[in-house]
N, C-alpha and C positions, 0 to 999 in steps of 0.2 A: 420320111414316112410320117404321116400325121396320125397320132393315136387318139386325138380328141374327137368326140362325137357327142351328139345330143343324147342325153339319157332319156329312156322311155320306160314306162311301166311294163313289166313282163306280163302281168295279168291285170286287166282294167280294174281300177279301184282297189288294188291290193299292193302292199309293199311288204318286204321282209326286212329284218334287221340289217342284212347285208347291203341294203339300198340306202342306209342313212347318209353316207357321204354324197350320194347322188341327190337325195332330197335337199340337203343343205346347199349344194351347188345350184340346183334349180331354183330354190327360194331366193337366192342372191342374183338370179338371172345369168349365172355363169354356165360355161360348158364344162362338164365333168370329164376329166381325162382318165380313161381306163388304163390300167397297166397292161402292157402287151402280153400276149400269151407266149411263154417261152417254151421252145421245143428242143429236142436233142436228136431226133431222127424221124424216119417215116417208113411206112409199110404200104405196099400196093394192094388195092382191093379191086375186084371185078364182079360186076353184077351178073347173075345167071339169067336174068330176064332181058335186060336191055344191052348187055355186053359192054357197058361203059366201064372204063378203068380210071382209077384216080389214086392219088397218094393220101393216106391218112397220117398226119403228123402226130407225134407223141409228145404230149405235154410233160414237162419236168416231173419226175416221180413215177412215170408209167413205163414199164419195160426198160427201166433206167439203169444201165450198167454202172454209171457213176455212183448213184445213190445206193444201188444194191451192194456195192463194195463196202460202203459205210454202215449200212443197216440192212443186212441180208434178210432179216425176219420181216421187213416191211415191204417186200416185193409186191408190186401191183401189176397184174397182167391187163391185157386188152382183149376184147372178144375176137375170135377168128371169123365170125359171121356177123354182119350188121345189115340194117335195112338201107336200101338204096332210095334215092329220091323218087324213083319210078314205082316203088312199092315192092320191088323184087328183093332177093337176098344177095348180098355181096360177100364174097369170101376173100381171105388173105391169100394172095397169089404171088408168084415171082419172088419167093422167099430170098433167093440169091441176090435180088436187086434191092433189098431193104437198105435204107440209107441211115448212116450214123454220122452225125456232125462232129462228134468228138468234144462237144461243149453245148452250151445253150444259146439259142438265137430266137429273136422274135419272128412271128409269122404275120402275114397280112390278114385282114378281116375276112377276105373271101376264101381263105384256105380251110379245108376240112381237117379236123383233128380229133384226137381223143382227149377229152377234158378229165383232169384229175380232180374229181369230186371227193372231198374228204369223207362224205357220208356213204360212199359206195366202195365195194370191194374190188372193183375193176374199172377201167377207163370207160367213160361215157362218150359214145360217138356224137360228134357235131358235124353233120354232113351239109356242106354249103354248095 
């Protein structure tokens, strides 16, 4: 699996401090290698509008039983309802079919997941 990709500005004309390694790589004409998104499990979501079903993977630190054992006061949940690409609302369904990997694994860039943003109190959906 190739994790390298060309870096792009998220907002035209603006960079934030987190983009500094990207800027340095681009100035040298290099391809910046992003670290893979590490996940430990997944939950099923279904849209009420279009009826599409998909897995939302859980980034390390979100609904994370491994981390919760080490630091129970730092538990971070994920939302039960999120926006679908069609504009409808998608809910967590098939709870009995939630996936636990028992460790951390990288996911592909096309997979939807909950991002563990340190500035947020819960997971941020990234629907792809």
